[in-house]
C-alpha positions in Angstrom: 114.1 65.8 60.7 111.5 64.2 58.4 109.0 62.2 60.1 109.5 58.4 59.1 107.2 56.8 56.8 104.2 54.8 57.6 105.2 52.1 55.4 107.7 50.4 58.0 110.6 51.0 55.9 112.9 52.7 58.8 113.1 55.7 55.8 112.0 59.2 56.0 108.7 59.3 54.6 110.1 62.6 51.7 112.5 59.6 50.9 110.4 56.9 50.8 106.9 56.9 49.7 106.1 61.0 49.4 108.0 60.9 45.8 105.7 58.3 44.4 102.5 59.7 46.2 103.2 63.4 45.1 104.3 61.5 41.2 107.7 62.9 40.9 108.7 59.2 40.4 107.1 55.9 39.9 107.6 53.0 42.4 110.1 50.5 40.9 109.4 47.1 42.3 105.7 45.6 42.5 106.5 46.0 47.1 107.4 49.7 46.7 103.9 50.1 44.9 102.3 48.3 48.0 103.7 50.2 50.4 103.4 53.7 48.9 100.0 52.5 48.1 99.5 51.4 52.3 101.3 55.1 52.9 98.5 56.5 50.1 95.7 55.0 53.1 97.4 55.9 55.8 98.1 59.6 54.0 94.6 60.5 52.9 95.8 60.3 49.1 92.9 58.8 47.1 94.0 60.3 43.8 97.0 58.3 44.0 95.1 55.1 45.0 92.7 55.5 42.1 95.5 56.2 39.5 98.0 53.3 40.8 94.9 50.7 40.7 95.0 48.9 37.2 92.1 50.4 34.7 90.8 47.4 33.8 90.1 45.9 37.1 88.7 49.2 39.0 85.0 48.6 40.1 82.8 51.4 38.5 82.4 53.3 42.2 86.2 52.9 42.9 86.8 56.7 43.9 83.8 56.4 46.4 84.7 53.2 48.1 88.8 54.2 48.6 86.9 57.7 50.3 84.9 55.5 52.5 88.0 53.5 53.5 89.5 56.5 53.7 87.1 57.8 56.3 86.6 54.6 58.3 90.1 53.4 58.9 93.1 54.0 60.7 96.1 52.2 59.3 98.9 51.6 62.4 101.4 49.0 60.7 101.8 47.1 57.6 104.2 44.0 57.8 105.4 42.3 54.5 105.6 38.7 54.6 106.5 37.5 51.0 106.9 39.0 47.7 107.2 36.9 44.3 108.4 38.3 41.3 107.4 42.1 40.9 110.8 43.6 40.5 112.6 45.4 37.8 111.9 43.6 34.4 109.5 41.6 35.5 105.5 41.9 34.6 103.9 41.1 37.6 104.4 40.3 41.0 103.0 39.3 44.2 102.8 40.9 47.5 101.8 39.3 51.0 100.9 41.2 53.7 99.3 41.6 57.1 98.2 45.2 57.9 96.7 46.1 61.6 94.0 49.0 61.4 91.4 50.3 63.5 87.9 51.5 62.5 87.3 54.8 62.9 84.0 56.0 64.9 82.6 59.4 64.8 83.9 61.3 67.8 81.6 61.2 71.1 80.7 64.3 72.3 82.1 63.9 76.4 84.7 65.7 77.4 87.6 63.6 77.8 86.2 60.5 74.8 88.5 60.3 71.6 85.9 57.8 69.3 89.1 55.8 68.7 89.0 52.7 71.0 88.3 50.1 68.7 90.4 46.8 69.1 93.2 46.3 66.5 92.0 44.5 63.6 94.1 42.9 60.6 93.9 42.5 56.8 96.0 39.6 55.5 95.7 39.7 51.7 98.3 38.5 48.8 97.9 41.4 46.1 98.5 40.7 43.0 100.1 43.8 40.6 101.1 44.1 37.0 104.0 46.3 35.5 102.9 48.1 32.1 105.0 50.1 30.2 107.2 50.6 33.1 104.5 51.2 35.4 103.6 49.0 38.4 99.5 49.3 39.3 97.5 47.1 41.8 95.2 44.6 40.2 93.6 42.9 43.2 93.9 40.3 45.8 93.1 37.9 47.9 92.1 37.5 51.5 94.1 35.3 53.6 93.3 33.6 57.3 94.5 35.6 59.5 98.2 36.1 59.6 100.2 33.9 62.8 104.0 35.3 63.2 106.1 32.5 65.1 105.5 32.6 69.3 109.6 34.9 69.3 108.5 36.6 66.1 107.3 40.2 66.4 103.5 40.5 66.2 102.3 41.5 63.5 100.5 44.5 64.9 103.6 46.4 65.4 103.4 46.5 68.6 107.3 45.5 69.1 106.1 42.7 71.5 106.9 39.1 70.6 103.7 37.6 69.3 103.2 35.0 72.0 102.9 37.4 74.3 100.1 40.0 72.1 97.9 38.7 69.6 99.6 35.3 69.0 
């Protein structure tokens, strides 16, 4: 059985984000591109991240920034909060999300130490996407204040615990 996709869709990786990342298909919506880009960060697929970033808004050091992010971050959960437009036939769309992560630390040279015990953190962003000739591209995003779900909703970190008992 194939492993589940890191994007949180509940679908097997091979049937979800893998076709986009390996180039056999293009994400049909802004949300699908958002999910596949998150998965690409999880999988270390830097070329896909570069290729799906709008060429007019990439930074001059985009590839190096992507590689630094991949090397320094362990992504642990993606929560899609809201989408606006971004469907087939649209030319732009927004996806608001909260992503849980830990900063990776170099391995500690002590028997039994893992080096990955940093606390979980949150990235809350409203991302902007455009569709150009049938392909979706990430343009940029606005960093938002930390997302706080309602007390009885699941926590943003992916623990499965209600927010009031976790990071609430």
